[in-house]
mmCIF entry with sequence, helices, sheets and N, C-alpha, C, O atoms, coordinates in Angstrom:
data_MODEL
# 
_entry.id   MODEL 
# 
_entity.id                         1 
_entity.type                       polymer 
_entity.pdbx_number_of_molecules   1 
# 
_entity_poly.entity_id                      1 
_entity_poly.type                           'polypeptide(L)' 
_entity_poly.nstd_linkage                   no 
_entity_poly.nstd_monomer                   no 
_entity_poly.pdbx_seq_one_letter_code       MKFHDAEHDKLFVFLINNFTLPALTIAQLYRCRWLIELFFKWIEVTQLPADCVQK 
_entity_poly.pdbx_seq_one_letter_code_can   MKFHDAEHDKLFVFLINNFTLPALTIAQLYRCRWLIELFFKWIEVTQLPADCVQK 
_entity_poly.pdbx_strand_id                 A 
# 
loop_
_entity_poly_seq.entity_id 
_entity_poly_seq.num 
_entity_poly_seq.mon_id 
_entity_poly_seq.hetero 
1 1  MET n 
1 2  LYS n 
1 3  PHE n 
1 4  HIS n 
1 5  ASP n 
1 6  ALA n 
1 7  GLU n 
1 8  HIS n 
1 9  ASP n 
1 10 LYS n 
1 11 LEU n 
1 12 PHE n 
1 13 VAL n 
1 14 PHE n 
1 15 LEU n 
1 16 ILE n 
1 17 ASN n 
1 18 ASN n 
1 19 PHE n 
1 20 THR n 
1 21 LEU n 
1 22 PRO n 
1 23 ALA n 
1 24 LEU n 
1 25 THR n 
1 26 ILE n 
1 27 ALA n 
1 28 GLN n 
1 29 LEU n 
1 30 TYR n 
1 31 ARG n 
1 32 CYS n 
1 33 ARG n 
1 34 TRP n 
1 35 LEU n 
1 36 ILE n 
1 37 GLU n 
1 38 LEU n 
1 39 PHE n 
1 40 PHE n 
1 41 LYS n 
1 42 TRP n 
1 43 ILE n 
1 44 GLU n 
1 45 VAL n 
1 46 THR n 
1 47 GLN n 
1 48 LEU n 
1 49 PRO n 
1 50 ALA n 
1 51 ASP n 
1 52 CYS n 
1 53 VAL n 
1 54 GLN n 
1 55 LYS n 
# 
_struct_asym.id          A 
_struct_asym.entity_id   1 
# 
loop_
_struct_conf.conf_type_id 
_struct_conf.id 
_struct_conf.pdbx_PDB_helix_id 
_struct_conf.beg_label_comp_id 
_struct_conf.beg_label_asym_id 
_struct_conf.beg_label_seq_id 
_struct_conf.pdbx_beg_PDB_ins_code 
_struct_conf.end_label_comp_id 
_struct_conf.end_label_asym_id 
_struct_conf.end_label_seq_id 
_struct_conf.pdbx_end_PDB_ins_code 
_struct_conf.beg_auth_comp_id 
_struct_conf.beg_auth_asym_id 
_struct_conf.beg_auth_seq_id 
_struct_conf.end_auth_comp_id 
_struct_conf.end_auth_asym_id 
_struct_conf.end_auth_seq_id 
_struct_conf.pdbx_PDB_helix_class 
_struct_conf.details 
_struct_conf.pdbx_PDB_helix_length 
HELX_P HELX_P1 AA1 ALA A 23 ? THR A 46 ? ALA A 23 THR A 46 1 ? 24 
HELX_P HELX_P2 AA2 ALA A 50 ? CYS A 52 ? ALA A 50 CYS A 52 5 ? 3  
# 
_struct_conf_type.id          HELX_P 
_struct_conf_type.criteria    ? 
_struct_conf_type.reference   ? 
# 
_struct_sheet.id               AA1 
_struct_sheet.type             ? 
_struct_sheet.number_strands   2 
_struct_sheet.details          ? 
# 
_struct_sheet_order.sheet_id     AA1 
_struct_sheet_order.range_id_1   1 
_struct_sheet_order.range_id_2   2 
_struct_sheet_order.offset       ? 
_struct_sheet_order.sense        anti-parallel 
# 
loop_
_struct_sheet_range.sheet_id 
_struct_sheet_range.id 
_struct_sheet_range.beg_label_comp_id 
_struct_sheet_range.beg_label_asym_id 
_struct_sheet_range.beg_label_seq_id 
_struct_sheet_range.pdbx_beg_PDB_ins_code 
_struct_sheet_range.end_label_comp_id 
_struct_sheet_range.end_label_asym_id 
_struct_sheet_range.end_label_seq_id 
_struct_sheet_range.pdbx_end_PDB_ins_code 
_struct_sheet_range.beg_auth_comp_id 
_struct_sheet_range.beg_auth_asym_id 
_struct_sheet_range.beg_auth_seq_id 
_struct_sheet_range.end_auth_comp_id 
_struct_sheet_range.end_auth_asym_id 
_struct_sheet_range.end_auth_seq_id 
AA1 1 LYS A 2  ? ASP A 5  ? LYS A 2  ASP A 5  
AA1 2 LYS A 10 ? VAL A 13 ? LYS A 10 VAL A 13 
# 
loop_
_atom_site.group_PDB 
_atom_site.id 
_atom_site.type_symbol 
_atom_site.label_atom_id 
_atom_site.label_alt_id 
_atom_site.label_comp_id 
_atom_site.label_asym_id 
_atom_site.label_entity_id 
_atom_site.label_seq_id 
_atom_site.pdbx_PDB_ins_code 
_atom_site.Cartn_x 
_atom_site.Cartn_y 
_atom_site.Cartn_z 
_atom_site.occupancy 
_atom_site.B_iso_or_equiv 
_atom_site.pdbx_formal_charge 
_atom_site.auth_seq_id 
_atom_site.auth_comp_id 
_atom_site.auth_asym_id 
_atom_site.auth_atom_id 
_atom_site.pdbx_PDB_model_num 
ATOM 1   N N  . MET A 1 1  ? 123.504 110.294 103.782 1.00 0.00 ? 1  MET A N  1 
ATOM 2   C CA . MET A 1 1  ? 124.042 111.617 103.897 1.00 0.00 ? 1  MET A CA 1 
ATOM 3   C C  . MET A 1 1  ? 125.560 111.489 104.038 1.00 0.00 ? 1  MET A C  1 
ATOM 4   O O  . MET A 1 1  ? 126.050 110.593 104.725 1.00 0.00 ? 1  MET A O  1 
ATOM 5   N N  . LYS A 1 2  ? 126.287 112.370 103.397 1.00 0.00 ? 2  LYS A N  1 
ATOM 6   C CA . LYS A 1 2  ? 127.747 112.362 103.456 1.00 0.00 ? 2  LYS A CA 1 
ATOM 7   C C  . LYS A 1 2  ? 128.239 113.601 104.192 1.00 0.00 ? 2  LYS A C  1 
ATOM 8   O O  . LYS A 1 2  ? 127.672 114.687 104.074 1.00 0.00 ? 2  LYS A O  1 
ATOM 9   N N  . PHE A 1 3  ? 129.321 113.403 104.963 1.00 0.00 ? 3  PHE A N  1 
ATOM 10  C CA . PHE A 1 3  ? 129.953 114.510 105.669 1.00 0.00 ? 3  PHE A CA 1 
ATOM 11  C C  . PHE A 1 3  ? 131.457 114.378 105.499 1.00 0.00 ? 3  PHE A C  1 
ATOM 12  O O  . PHE A 1 3  ? 132.020 113.316 105.765 1.00 0.00 ? 3  PHE A O  1 
ATOM 13  N N  . HIS A 1 4  ? 132.110 115.440 105.060 1.00 0.00 ? 4  HIS A N  1 
ATOM 14  C CA . HIS A 1 4  ? 133.561 115.438 104.889 1.00 0.00 ? 4  HIS A CA 1 
ATOM 15  C C  . HIS A 1 4  ? 134.197 116.192 106.045 1.00 0.00 ? 4  HIS A C  1 
ATOM 16  O O  . HIS A 1 4  ? 133.918 117.372 106.258 1.00 0.00 ? 4  HIS A O  1 
ATOM 17  N N  . ASP A 1 5  ? 135.060 115.497 106.795 1.00 0.00 ? 5  ASP A N  1 
ATOM 18  C CA . ASP A 1 5  ? 135.814 116.111 107.887 1.00 0.00 ? 5  ASP A CA 1 
ATOM 19  C C  . ASP A 1 5  ? 137.107 116.651 107.290 1.00 0.00 ? 5  ASP A C  1 
ATOM 20  O O  . ASP A 1 5  ? 138.050 115.895 107.057 1.00 0.00 ? 5  ASP A O  1 
ATOM 21  N N  . ALA A 1 6  ? 137.150 117.947 107.045 1.00 0.00 ? 6  ALA A N  1 
ATOM 22  C CA . ALA A 1 6  ? 138.312 118.560 106.401 1.00 0.00 ? 6  ALA A CA 1 
ATOM 23  C C  . ALA A 1 6  ? 139.543 118.518 107.300 1.00 0.00 ? 6  ALA A C  1 
ATOM 24  O O  . ALA A 1 6  ? 140.670 118.451 106.808 1.00 0.00 ? 6  ALA A O  1 
ATOM 25  N N  . GLU A 1 7  ? 139.334 118.557 108.608 1.00 0.00 ? 7  GLU A N  1 
ATOM 26  C CA . GLU A 1 7  ? 140.463 118.553 109.545 1.00 0.00 ? 7  GLU A CA 1 
ATOM 27  C C  . GLU A 1 7  ? 141.264 117.256 109.455 1.00 0.00 ? 7  GLU A C  1 
ATOM 28  O O  . GLU A 1 7  ? 142.493 117.275 109.516 1.00 0.00 ? 7  GLU A O  1 
ATOM 29  N N  . HIS A 1 8  ? 140.561 116.125 109.310 1.00 0.00 ? 8  HIS A N  1 
ATOM 30  C CA . HIS A 1 8  ? 141.226 114.823 109.225 1.00 0.00 ? 8  HIS A CA 1 
ATOM 31  C C  . HIS A 1 8  ? 141.164 114.228 107.819 1.00 0.00 ? 8  HIS A C  1 
ATOM 32  O O  . HIS A 1 8  ? 141.634 113.113 107.596 1.00 0.00 ? 8  HIS A O  1 
ATOM 33  N N  . ASP A 1 9  ? 140.596 114.956 106.888 1.00 0.00 ? 9  ASP A N  1 
ATOM 34  C CA . ASP A 1 9  ? 140.445 114.527 105.499 1.00 0.00 ? 9  ASP A CA 1 
ATOM 35  C C  . ASP A 1 9  ? 139.789 113.147 105.401 1.00 0.00 ? 9  ASP A C  1 
ATOM 36  O O  . ASP A 1 9  ? 140.302 112.242 104.743 1.00 0.00 ? 9  ASP A O  1 
ATOM 37  N N  . LYS A 1 10 ? 138.628 113.010 106.081 1.00 0.00 ? 10 LYS A N  1 
ATOM 38  C CA . LYS A 1 10 ? 137.871 111.759 106.058 1.00 0.00 ? 10 LYS A CA 1 
ATOM 39  C C  . LYS A 1 10 ? 136.451 112.031 105.586 1.00 0.00 ? 10 LYS A C  1 
ATOM 40  O O  . LYS A 1 10 ? 135.879 113.088 105.850 1.00 0.00 ? 10 LYS A O  1 
ATOM 41  N N  . LEU A 1 11 ? 135.902 111.057 104.888 1.00 0.00 ? 11 LEU A N  1 
ATOM 42  C CA . LEU A 1 11 ? 134.525 111.137 104.426 1.00 0.00 ? 11 LEU A CA 1 
ATOM 43  C C  . LEU A 1 11 ? 133.690 110.134 105.216 1.00 0.00 ? 11 LEU A C  1 
ATOM 44  O O  . LEU A 1 11 ? 134.035 108.954 105.284 1.00 0.00 ? 11 LEU A O  1 
ATOM 45  N N  . PHE A 1 12 ? 132.600 110.598 105.808 1.00 0.00 ? 12 PHE A N  1 
ATOM 46  C CA . PHE A 1 12 ? 131.696 109.748 106.568 1.00 0.00 ? 12 PHE A CA 1 
ATOM 47  C C  . PHE A 1 12 ? 130.364 109.676 105.830 1.00 0.00 ? 12 PHE A C  1 
ATOM 48  O O  . PHE A 1 12 ? 129.870 110.682 105.321 1.00 0.00 ? 12 PHE A O  1 
ATOM 49  N N  . VAL A 1 13 ? 129.794 108.485 105.777 1.00 0.00 ? 13 VAL A N  1 
ATOM 50  C CA . VAL A 1 13 ? 128.490 108.285 105.154 1.00 0.00 ? 13 VAL A CA 1 
ATOM 51  C C  . VAL A 1 13 ? 127.547 107.766 106.234 1.00 0.00 ? 13 VAL A C  1 
ATOM 52  O O  . VAL A 1 13 ? 127.839 106.767 106.891 1.00 0.00 ? 13 VAL A O  1 
ATOM 53  N N  . PHE A 1 14 ? 126.415 108.447 106.418 1.00 0.00 ? 14 PHE A N  1 
ATOM 54  C CA . PHE A 1 14 ? 125.441 108.087 107.436 1.00 0.00 ? 14 PHE A CA 1 
ATOM 55  C C  . PHE A 1 14 ? 124.117 107.724 106.777 1.00 0.00 ? 14 PHE A C  1 
ATOM 56  O O  . PHE A 1 14 ? 123.672 108.389 105.842 1.00 0.00 ? 14 PHE A O  1 
ATOM 57  N N  . LEU A 1 15 ? 123.496 106.661 107.278 1.00 0.00 ? 15 LEU A N  1 
ATOM 58  C CA . LEU A 1 15 ? 122.148 106.296 106.847 1.00 0.00 ? 15 LEU A CA 1 
ATOM 59  C C  . LEU A 1 15 ? 121.179 106.991 107.790 1.00 0.00 ? 15 LEU A C  1 
ATOM 60  O O  . LEU A 1 15 ? 121.212 106.767 109.000 1.00 0.00 ? 15 LEU A O  1 
ATOM 61  N N  . ILE A 1 16 ? 120.322 107.829 107.239 1.00 0.00 ? 16 ILE A N  1 
ATOM 62  C CA . ILE A 1 16 ? 119.408 108.612 108.070 1.00 0.00 ? 16 ILE A CA 1 
ATOM 63  C C  . ILE A 1 16 ? 118.005 108.576 107.481 1.00 0.00 ? 16 ILE A C  1 
ATOM 64  O O  . ILE A 1 16 ? 117.804 108.213 106.322 1.00 0.00 ? 16 ILE A O  1 
ATOM 65  N N  . ASN A 1 17 ? 117.044 108.962 108.311 1.00 0.00 ? 17 ASN A N  1 
ATOM 66  C CA . ASN A 1 17 ? 115.673 109.099 107.827 1.00 0.00 ? 17 ASN A CA 1 
ATOM 67  C C  . ASN A 1 17 ? 115.134 110.505 108.101 1.00 0.00 ? 17 ASN A C  1 
ATOM 68  O O  . ASN A 1 17 ? 113.965 110.779 107.832 1.00 0.00 ? 17 ASN A O  1 
ATOM 69  N N  . ASN A 1 18 ? 115.968 111.390 108.628 1.00 0.00 ? 18 ASN A N  1 
ATOM 70  C CA . ASN A 1 18 ? 115.576 112.772 108.888 1.00 0.00 ? 18 ASN A CA 1 
ATOM 71  C C  . ASN A 1 18 ? 116.433 113.673 108.004 1.00 0.00 ? 18 ASN A C  1 
ATOM 72  O O  . ASN A 1 18 ? 117.591 113.949 108.317 1.00 0.00 ? 18 ASN A O  1 
ATOM 73  N N  . PHE A 1 19 ? 115.861 114.118 106.916 1.00 0.00 ? 19 PHE A N  1 
ATOM 74  C CA . PHE A 1 19 ? 116.619 114.918 105.959 1.00 0.00 ? 19 PHE A CA 1 
ATOM 75  C C  . PHE A 1 19 ? 116.501 116.415 106.219 1.00 0.00 ? 19 PHE A C  1 
ATOM 76  O O  . PHE A 1 19 ? 116.972 117.220 105.415 1.00 0.00 ? 19 PHE A O  1 
ATOM 77  N N  . THR A 1 20 ? 115.881 116.796 107.326 1.00 0.00 ? 20 THR A N  1 
ATOM 78  C CA . THR A 1 20 ? 115.743 118.215 107.646 1.00 0.00 ? 20 THR A CA 1 
ATOM 79  C C  . THR A 1 20 ? 116.953 118.757 108.391 1.00 0.00 ? 20 THR A C  1 
ATOM 80  O O  . THR A 1 20 ? 117.169 119.968 108.421 1.00 0.00 ? 20 THR A O  1 
ATOM 81  N N  . LEU A 1 21 ? 117.745 117.872 108.994 1.00 0.00 ? 21 LEU A N  1 
ATOM 82  C CA . LEU A 1 21 ? 118.926 118.307 109.742 1.00 0.00 ? 21 LEU A CA 1 
ATOM 83  C C  . LEU A 1 21 ? 120.132 118.414 108.819 1.00 0.00 ? 21 LEU A C  1 
ATOM 84  O O  . LEU A 1 21 ? 120.274 117.625 107.885 1.00 0.00 ? 21 LEU A O  1 
ATOM 85  N N  . PRO A 1 22 ? 121.005 119.391 109.078 1.00 0.00 ? 22 PRO A N  1 
ATOM 86  C CA . PRO A 1 22 ? 122.215 119.514 108.259 1.00 0.00 ? 22 PRO A CA 1 
ATOM 87  C C  . PRO A 1 22 ? 123.193 118.364 108.521 1.00 0.00 ? 22 PRO A C  1 
ATOM 88  O O  . PRO A 1 22 ? 123.151 117.727 109.574 1.00 0.00 ? 22 PRO A O  1 
ATOM 89  N N  . ALA A 1 23 ? 124.055 118.115 107.567 1.00 0.00 ? 23 ALA A N  1 
ATOM 90  C CA . ALA A 1 23 ? 125.027 117.017 107.672 1.00 0.00 ? 23 ALA A CA 1 
ATOM 91  C C  . ALA A 1 23 ? 125.923 117.181 108.893 1.00 0.00 ? 23 ALA A C  1 
ATOM 92  O O  . ALA A 1 23 ? 126.259 116.192 109.544 1.00 0.00 ? 23 ALA A O  1 
ATOM 93  N N  . LEU A 1 24 ? 126.314 118.401 109.211 1.00 0.00 ? 24 LEU A N  1 
ATOM 94  C CA . LEU A 1 24 ? 127.176 118.635 110.376 1.00 0.00 ? 24 LEU A CA 1 
ATOM 95  C C  . LEU A 1 24 ? 126.481 118.200 111.663 1.00 0.00 ? 24 LEU A C  1 
ATOM 96  O O  . LEU A 1 24 ? 127.116 117.597 112.528 1.00 0.00 ? 24 LEU A O  1 
ATOM 97  N N  . THR A 1 25 ? 125.209 118.490 111.803 1.00 0.00 ? 25 THR A N  1 
ATOM 98  C CA . THR A 1 25 ? 124.461 118.095 112.999 1.00 0.00 ? 25 THR A CA 1 
ATOM 99  C C  . THR A 1 25 ? 124.387 116.580 113.117 1.00 0.00 ? 25 THR A C  1 
ATOM 100 O O  . THR A 1 25 ? 124.573 116.034 114.205 1.00 0.00 ? 25 THR A O  1 
ATOM 101 N N  . ILE A 1 26 ? 124.118 115.899 112.017 1.00 0.00 ? 26 ILE A N  1 
ATOM 102 C CA . ILE A 1 26 ? 124.070 114.434 112.022 1.00 0.00 ? 26 ILE A CA 1 
ATOM 103 C C  . ILE A 1 26 ? 125.428 113.867 112.432 1.00 0.00 ? 26 ILE A C  1 
ATOM 104 O O  . ILE A 1 26 ? 125.493 112.943 113.242 1.00 0.00 ? 26 ILE A O  1 
ATOM 105 N N  . ALA A 1 27 ? 126.499 114.408 111.886 1.00 0.00 ? 27 ALA A N  1 
ATOM 106 C CA . ALA A 1 27 ? 127.849 113.940 112.223 1.00 0.00 ? 27 ALA A CA 1 
ATOM 107 C C  . ALA A 1 27 ? 128.145 114.168 113.701 1.00 0.00 ? 27 ALA A C  1 
ATOM 108 O O  . ALA A 1 27 ? 128.751 113.311 114.346 1.00 0.00 ? 27 ALA A O  1 
ATOM 109 N N  . GLN A 1 28 ? 127.731 115.298 114.242 1.00 0.00 ? 28 GLN A N  1 
ATOM 110 C CA . GLN A 1 28 ? 127.957 115.583 115.664 1.00 0.00 ? 28 GLN A CA 1 
ATOM 111 C C  . GLN A 1 28 ? 127.169 114.620 116.549 1.00 0.00 ? 28 GLN A C  1 
ATOM 112 O O  . GLN A 1 28 ? 127.673 114.177 117.581 1.00 0.00 ? 28 GLN A O  1 
ATOM 113 N N  . LEU A 1 29 ? 125.947 114.297 116.159 1.00 0.00 ? 29 LEU A N  1 
ATOM 114 C CA . LEU A 1 29 ? 125.143 113.348 116.932 1.00 0.00 ? 29 LEU A CA 1 
ATOM 115 C C  . LEU A 1 29 ? 125.775 111.958 116.942 1.00 0.00 ? 29 LEU A C  1 
ATOM 116 O O  . LEU A 1 29 ? 125.834 111.308 117.986 1.00 0.00 ? 29 LEU A O  1 
ATOM 117 N N  . TYR A 1 30 ? 126.245 111.505 115.788 1.00 0.00 ? 30 TYR A N  1 
ATOM 118 C CA . TYR A 1 30 ? 126.916 110.208 115.727 1.00 0.00 ? 30 TYR A CA 1 
ATOM 119 C C  . TYR A 1 30 ? 128.198 110.210 116.556 1.00 0.00 ? 30 TYR A C  1 
ATOM 120 O O  . TYR A 1 30 ? 128.517 109.218 117.211 1.00 0.00 ? 30 TYR A O  1 
ATOM 121 N N  . ARG A 1 31 ? 128.922 111.311 116.527 1.00 0.00 ? 31 ARG A N  1 
ATOM 122 C CA . ARG A 1 31 ? 130.158 111.423 117.321 1.00 0.00 ? 31 ARG A CA 1 
ATOM 123 C C  . ARG A 1 31 ? 129.848 111.311 118.812 1.00 0.00 ? 31 ARG A C  1 
ATOM 124 O O  . ARG A 1 31 ? 130.543 110.598 119.535 1.00 0.00 ? 31 ARG A O  1 
ATOM 125 N N  . CYS A 1 32 ? 128.818 112.004 119.273 1.00 0.00 ? 32 CYS A N  1 
ATOM 126 C CA . CYS A 1 32 ? 128.419 111.925 120.681 1.00 0.00 ? 32 CYS A CA 1 
ATOM 127 C C  . CYS A 1 32 ? 127.992 110.509 121.052 1.00 0.00 ? 32 CYS A C  1 
ATOM 128 O O  . CYS A 1 32 ? 128.344 110.005 122.118 1.00 0.00 ? 32 CYS A O  1 
ATOM 129 N N  . ARG A 1 33 ? 127.241 109.883 120.177 1.00 0.00 ? 33 ARG A N  1 
ATOM 130 C CA . ARG A 1 33 ? 126.797 108.509 120.424 1.00 0.00 ? 33 ARG A CA 1 
ATOM 131 C C  . ARG A 1 33 ? 127.998 107.570 120.560 1.00 0.00 ? 33 ARG A C  1 
ATOM 132 O O  . ARG A 1 33 ? 128.023 106.711 121.441 1.00 0.00 ? 33 ARG A O  1 
ATOM 133 N N  . TRP A 1 34 ? 128.974 107.736 119.699 1.00 0.00 ? 34 TRP A N  1 
ATOM 134 C CA . TRP A 1 34 ? 130.162 106.886 119.737 1.00 0.00 ? 34 TRP A CA 1 
ATOM 135 C C  . TRP A 1 34 ? 130.948 107.110 121.029 1.00 0.00 ? 34 TRP A C  1 
ATOM 136 O O  . TRP A 1 34 ? 131.449 106.150 121.613 1.00 0.00 ? 34 TRP A O  1 
ATOM 137 N N  . LEU A 1 35 ? 131.064 108.354 121.484 1.00 0.00 ? 35 LEU A N  1 
ATOM 138 C CA . LEU A 1 35 ? 131.765 108.644 122.735 1.00 0.00 ? 35 LEU A CA 1 
ATOM 139 C C  . LEU A 1 35 ? 131.057 108.004 123.923 1.00 0.00 ? 35 LEU A C  1 
ATOM 140 O O  . LEU A 1 35 ? 131.713 107.520 124.845 1.00 0.00 ? 35 LEU A O  1 
ATOM 141 N N  . ILE A 1 36 ? 129.736 107.996 123.911 1.00 0.00 ? 36 ILE A N  1 
ATOM 142 C CA . ILE A 1 36 ? 128.978 107.351 124.986 1.00 0.00 ? 36 ILE A CA 1 
ATOM 143 C C  . ILE A 1 36 ? 129.231 105.849 124.979 1.00 0.00 ? 36 ILE A C  1 
ATOM 144 O O  . ILE A 1 36 ? 129.420 105.250 126.038 1.00 0.00 ? 36 ILE A O  1 
ATOM 145 N N  . GLU A 1 37 ? 129.237 105.237 123.805 1.00 0.00 ? 37 GLU A N  1 
ATOM 146 C CA . GLU A 1 37 ? 129.511 103.799 123.722 1.00 0.00 ? 37 GLU A CA 1 
ATOM 147 C C  . GLU A 1 37 ? 130.917 103.472 124.212 1.00 0.00 ? 37 GLU A C  1 
ATOM 148 O O  . GLU A 1 37 ? 131.113 102.473 124.904 1.00 0.00 ? 37 GLU A O  1 
ATOM 149 N N  . LEU A 1 38 ? 131.895 104.300 123.860 1.00 0.00 ? 38 LEU A N  1 
ATOM 150 C CA . LEU A 1 38 ? 133.259 104.078 124.343 1.00 0.00 ? 38 LEU A CA 1 
ATOM 151 C C  . LEU A 1 38 ? 133.339 104.209 125.861 1.00 0.00 ? 38 LEU A C  1 
ATOM 152 O O  . LEU A 1 38 ? 134.069 103.459 126.510 1.00 0.00 ? 38 LEU A O  1 
ATOM 153 N N  . PHE A 1 39 ? 132.601 105.151 126.429 1.00 0.00 ? 39 PHE A N  1 
ATOM 154 C CA . PHE A 1 39 ? 132.579 105.333 127.880 1.00 0.00 ? 39 PHE A CA 1 
ATOM 155 C C  . PHE A 1 39 ? 132.042 104.082 128.574 1.00 0.00 ? 39 PHE A C  1 
ATOM 156 O O  . PHE A 1 39 ? 132.631 103.618 129.550 1.00 0.00 ? 39 PHE A O  1 
ATOM 157 N N  . PHE A 1 40 ? 130.934 103.533 128.079 1.00 0.00 ? 40 PHE A N  1 
ATOM 158 C CA . PHE A 1 40 ? 130.379 102.333 128.696 1.00 0.00 ? 40 PHE A CA 1 
ATOM 159 C C  . PHE A 1 40 ? 131.305 101.134 128.519 1.00 0.00 ? 40 PHE A C  1 
ATOM 160 O O  . PHE A 1 40 ? 131.395 100.289 129.410 1.00 0.00 ? 40 PHE A O  1 
ATOM 161 N N  . LYS A 1 41 ? 131.983 101.050 127.400 1.00 0.00 ? 41 LYS A N  1 
ATOM 162 C CA . LYS A 1 41 ? 132.964 99.972  127.202 1.00 0.00 ? 41 LYS A CA 1 
ATOM 163 C C  . LYS A 1 41 ? 134.101 100.105 128.211 1.00 0.00 ? 41 LYS A C  1 
ATOM 164 O O  . LYS A 1 41 ? 134.558 99.108  128.770 1.00 0.00 ? 41 LYS A O  1 
ATOM 165 N N  . TRP A 1 42 ? 134.558 101.334 128.443 1.00 0.00 ? 42 TRP A N  1 
ATOM 166 C CA . TRP A 1 42 ? 135.616 101.587 129.425 1.00 0.00 ? 42 TRP A CA 1 
ATOM 167 C C  . TRP A 1 42 ? 135.161 101.170 130.817 1.00 0.00 ? 42 TRP A C  1 
ATOM 168 O O  . TRP A 1 42 ? 135.932 100.578 131.572 1.00 0.00 ? 42 TRP A O  1 
ATOM 169 N N  . ILE A 1 43 ? 133.895 101.479 131.165 1.00 0.00 ? 43 ILE A N  1 
ATOM 170 C CA . ILE A 1 43 ? 133.367 101.080 132.471 1.00 0.00 ? 43 ILE A CA 1 
ATOM 171 C C  . ILE A 1 43 ? 133.379 99.562  132.600 1.00 0.00 ? 43 ILE A C  1 
ATOM 172 O O  . ILE A 1 43 ? 133.792 99.030  133.631 1.00 0.00 ? 43 ILE A O  1 
ATOM 173 N N  . GLU A 1 44 ? 132.931 98.864  131.564 1.00 0.00 ? 44 GLU A N  1 
ATOM 174 C CA . GLU A 1 44 ? 132.914 97.399  131.603 1.00 0.00 ? 44 GLU A CA 1 
ATOM 175 C C  . GLU A 1 44 ? 134.308 96.833  131.825 1.00 0.00 ? 44 GLU A C  1 
ATOM 176 O O  . GLU A 1 44 ? 134.485 95.895  132.603 1.00 0.00 ? 44 GLU A O  1 
ATOM 177 N N  . VAL A 1 45 ? 135.284 97.392  131.152 1.00 0.00 ? 45 VAL A N  1 
ATOM 178 C CA . VAL A 1 45 ? 136.637 96.835  131.189 1.00 0.00 ? 45 VAL A CA 1 
ATOM 179 C C  . VAL A 1 45 ? 137.362 97.185  132.484 1.00 0.00 ? 45 VAL A C  1 
ATOM 180 O O  . VAL A 1 45 ? 138.080 96.349  133.031 1.00 0.00 ? 45 VAL A O  1 
ATOM 181 N N  . THR A 1 46 ? 137.187 98.393  132.975 1.00 0.00 ? 46 THR A N  1 
ATOM 182 C CA . THR A 1 46 ? 138.023 98.851  134.082 1.00 0.00 ? 46 THR A CA 1 
ATOM 183 C C  . THR A 1 46 ? 137.337 98.889  135.435 1.00 0.00 ? 46 THR A C  1 
ATOM 184 O O  . THR A 1 46 ? 138.015 98.788  136.457 1.00 0.00 ? 46 THR A O  1 
ATOM 185 N N  . GLN A 1 47 ? 136.039 99.029  135.483 1.00 0.00 ? 47 GLN A N  1 
ATOM 186 C CA . GLN A 1 47 ? 135.385 99.297  136.756 1.00 0.00 ? 47 GLN A CA 1 
ATOM 187 C C  . GLN A 1 47 ? 134.561 98.142  137.314 1.00 0.00 ? 47 GLN A C  1 
ATOM 188 O O  . GLN A 1 47 ? 134.384 98.049  138.528 1.00 0.00 ? 47 GLN A O  1 
ATOM 189 N N  . LEU A 1 48 ? 134.065 97.278  136.470 1.00 0.00 ? 48 LEU A N  1 
ATOM 190 C CA . LEU A 1 48 ? 133.186 96.218  136.942 1.00 0.00 ? 48 LEU A CA 1 
ATOM 191 C C  . LEU A 1 48 ? 133.936 94.903  137.102 1.00 0.00 ? 48 LEU A C  1 
ATOM 192 O O  . LEU A 1 48 ? 134.779 94.558  136.274 1.00 0.00 ? 48 LEU A O  1 
ATOM 193 N N  . PRO A 1 49 ? 133.627 94.169  138.172 1.00 0.00 ? 49 PRO A N  1 
ATOM 194 C CA . PRO A 1 49 ? 134.196 92.822  138.280 1.00 0.00 ? 49 PRO A CA 1 
ATOM 195 C C  . PRO A 1 49 ? 133.687 91.949  137.134 1.00 0.00 ? 49 PRO A C  1 
ATOM 196 O O  . PRO A 1 49 ? 132.601 92.186  136.604 1.00 0.00 ? 49 PRO A O  1 
ATOM 197 N N  . ALA A 1 50 ? 134.457 90.961  136.760 1.00 0.00 ? 50 ALA A N  1 
ATOM 198 C CA . ALA A 1 50 ? 134.134 90.130  135.596 1.00 0.00 ? 50 ALA A CA 1 
ATOM 199 C C  . ALA A 1 50 ? 132.789 89.429  135.743 1.00 0.00 ? 50 ALA A C  1 
ATOM 200 O O  . ALA A 1 50 ? 132.101 89.220  134.743 1.00 0.00 ? 50 ALA A O  1 
ATOM 201 N N  . ASP A 1 51 ? 132.396 89.060  136.956 1.00 0.00 ? 51 ASP A N  1 
ATOM 202 C CA . ASP A 1 51 ? 131.133 88.340  137.127 1.00 0.00 ? 51 ASP A CA 1 
ATOM 203 C C  . ASP A 1 51 ? 129.909 89.254  137.062 1.00 0.00 ? 51 ASP A C  1 
ATOM 204 O O  . ASP A 1 51 ? 128.781 88.762  137.053 1.00 0.00 ? 51 ASP A O  1 
ATOM 205 N N  . CYS A 1 52 ? 130.109 90.571  137.018 1.00 0.00 ? 52 CYS A N  1 
ATOM 206 C CA . CYS A 1 52 ? 128.981 91.508  136.923 1.00 0.00 ? 52 CYS A CA 1 
ATOM 207 C C  . CYS A 1 52 ? 128.662 91.902  135.487 1.00 0.00 ? 52 CYS A C  1 
ATOM 208 O O  . CYS A 1 52 ? 127.590 92.447  135.222 1.00 0.00 ? 52 CYS A O  1 
ATOM 209 N N  . VAL A 1 53 ? 129.555 91.641  134.578 1.00 0.00 ? 53 VAL A N  1 
ATOM 210 C CA . VAL A 1 53 ? 129.357 92.044  133.186 1.00 0.00 ? 53 VAL A CA 1 
ATOM 211 C C  . VAL A 1 53 ? 128.467 91.022  132.499 1.00 0.00 ? 53 VAL A C  1 
ATOM 212 O O  . VAL A 1 53 ? 128.784 89.833  132.462 1.00 0.00 ? 53 VAL A O  1 
ATOM 213 N N  . GLN A 1 54 ? 127.354 91.492  131.955 1.00 0.00 ? 54 GLN A N  1 
ATOM 214 C CA . GLN A 1 54 ? 126.440 90.608  131.232 1.00 0.00 ? 54 GLN A CA 1 
ATOM 215 C C  . GLN A 1 54 ? 126.637 90.791  129.747 1.00 0.00 ? 54 GLN A C  1 
ATOM 216 O O  . GLN A 1 54 ? 126.787 91.916  129.270 1.00 0.00 ? 54 GLN A O  1 
ATOM 217 N N  . LYS A 1 55 ? 126.638 89.716  129.027 1.00 0.00 ? 55 LYS A N  1 
ATOM 218 C CA . LYS A 1 55 ? 126.814 89.794  127.571 1.00 0.00 ? 55 LYS A CA 1 
ATOM 219 C C  . LYS A 1 55 ? 125.681 89.109  126.889 1.00 0.00 ? 55 LYS A C  1 
ATOM 220 O O  . LYS A 1 55 ? 125.638 89.061  125.660 1.00 0.00 ? 55 LYS A O  1 
# 
């Protein structure tokens, strides 16, 4: 599925298996997922002591 972000003039391509949802909804879900991943990365870097981080 392809989604064009007109505000930033970027094209995003998503691999999906649910074709009933509109492209905008899929793009919003991926955006939320990415923000959650960035939040956890920030926690690892700034809040946890180095010996508590498991990789």
